N, C-alpha and C positions, 0 to 999 in steps of 0.2 A: 655252889661256889664252895671249894674245899678251904680250909680256915687250918694253918700248923704254926708252926714255930720252925725257921733256920736251923739247922744243924750243921756243924762244920765234919767233914773225914779228913781227919789228921790223917790215916793213911795215903789218900788221895789228894792232899790239901785243894779241896775243896768243900765250897758252900754247896749244901743241897735245902730243897724243901720239898716233902713229901717220899723222903730216899733218893731222890733225880739230883742231877748234878745240877745247877745255873752255872749259864754260860753268860759273858757279855753280851750286852743287847735282850737279853730276855723279860717280856714284860711281869711285872709283879705288881704287886700290891702291902704297903704293908703298917699298921695301924702304929698310929703316933696319936698321944693326945685323946683316943676311943676314935679318931678320923682315920678314913683309909685313903693315903697319898697311892696314888698311881705312879708309875716310873719303869724305866728302862736300868736292867743290873749292868753296872760296871765296876773295872779293878783296875788299882795303882798299887804306886807300892806299898801305901799301909792297909791296902787290903779292900774289902769290895763295899763297895756302895750303888746308892740308888739317885737317879738323875731323874729329878721330878718332871712334870709337864712347864716347868718355869724356869727349869735350869739349877735348881738347887740341889745341893749333896747332901744326902744322908747315908752316914754309917750303918754299915749292915753288919750286926753281932749273930752269933747263936743265940739261939732263946728268944730272940723279935718275932713275934705276931705278925702274919705273913700270908698273902694269898694270890691263887692265879686269879688273874679277870678275867670275869667269864667266857667260857668257851674255847680258852687259852691251856692249851696241851705244853707240857717240859717232853721235848724227845731225845732221848741218847742217841750219843753219836756212836758212831762204830768204835770209836777208842775206849769208850766209859763201858762197851756193852764186853768190849776184850779185856781189861781191869777190871771188871768183873768174878 
């Protein structure tokens, strides 16, 4: 399982993990106080956050330790490929 930290691409205004853009609905896990918390990525007017399995929100910031669940891959959309 790959572990990394979030980064924010200011040029493209997007949150990234392993240099791939995150989209709403992507499955990720974040490390909080040494525990891996799974959930889905969401976006609101304040920025990116994780919706946990019990519907709690965790705000996502650049530098937060994160990983993709085992076997899950981020796929770039056609619009991401054209922006690169």
